[in-house]
N, C-alpha and C positions, 0 to 999 in steps of 0.2 A: 854552477849555481852558487851563489855566495850565502853562508850563513853566518850571522853576525852574533856574538855573545858579548854582553856588556858586564862589567864588574867593577867594584870599588865604591859602591854605595854604602851608607851607613847612617849612624844618628851621630851628629855634632852639634856642638852649641854654636849659638850665633858669634860671628867673628872667626869661625875656625875655617879649616880647609879640607878638601877631598880631591883625589884624583881619581876620575873614573877612566876606564880603558874599555876598548870595544876590539874585539879579536876576529878576524875573519877565518873561516874554515872553508875548504871546497874548492876554493880558487883565490887568487889575489884580486884584491880590489883597487889596486893601482890602475890609474887610468878613469877613475870614476870620482866626482865631487861627493864629499861625506859630510854628513850634518850631525848635530846634536839636538835632539827635540826633548821637550818635556811635557808631563801631564799631570795635573793634580786631580785629586778625585773629584767628579761632578764637573770639570772644567774642560775647555777645549785643549786640544795638542797645540804647543806653541812652538815656534822656532827658537833656538837658543843660539847656536853658533854653527859655521861651515867652513870647510876648508876645500880649496880647489884639488884637483886631482894631482899637480904638481907640488903643491903644499905652497906655492908663492902668494896666494891670496887667501885672506880670512875675512869672516863676516860675523858680527854680533848683534844680538838684539841689543836695545838701548839699555834694557834692564840688567844687564850682565856686563856691558863694556867696561874695561878697566879691571874687571874682577876674574873674569874667566879667560882662559886662554885655550885654544884648541890647536892641536898639533897631529902631526901623523909621521908614520914611518913606514914607507911603501916596502922597504926592505924586509922589516918584521911584520908587515901585513896587519897594522895596528893604528887606531885613532885613539887619541887621549883628549880629556878635558880637565884642565886643572881649575879648579875652583877655589877662589880665597874670598876672605871677607864675607863669609855666607850669611845670609838673612833667612829668617823664617819664611819668607815669600819665596824662597828657593825650594822649598819643600814640594817634592814631586816624584813620579818615575821618570827617569831619564832613558832615552833610546838614542842610540846611534842608528843612522839609516843612509842608504844609498841614494842619491839624488836621480830624479827622474825627469824628464821632459815636459815642457808646458807652464812652467811657474818660473818666476825668478827665484834667486838662490836664498832669498830670505823669507819664503813663503813656505810655510809648514806642509801646505798640500803638495809641494813638490819633492817630497821625499817618502820613501817606501821600502820595504824589504827591511822592516825593523827586526831587531833581536827581542830578546825576552824582557829587556829592561832591567835597570837596578834603581832601588829605592834609595833616596835621598831625603832625609828627614832632620830639619834644622830646628833646634829648639831655643825658646828665648830665655 
């Protein structure tokens, strides 16, 4: 059973950068597609980025493409999200999650087994 722990969130001014990390415990998540999702207060959970089990393919929401980079290190059992040129609209709780079956890779409904999340706040 995989347990996920997100870290790296914080308060940053618009235009700044943050790097989020997700660490797995209990077992490796190599072999699973992984994604980052985010949820602002009172809003729906949305897809942000995903990476294939091998790390060979990445996917991004249009809203973050060119600014965010997802990566993984299966040897270290971690997934990261480098966020540059942050905007106030990026403010949300960010979660990493393991992909499930039945949905496309860019559908937020296709991810489960979330960690506790990490808060990202971007001030104007």
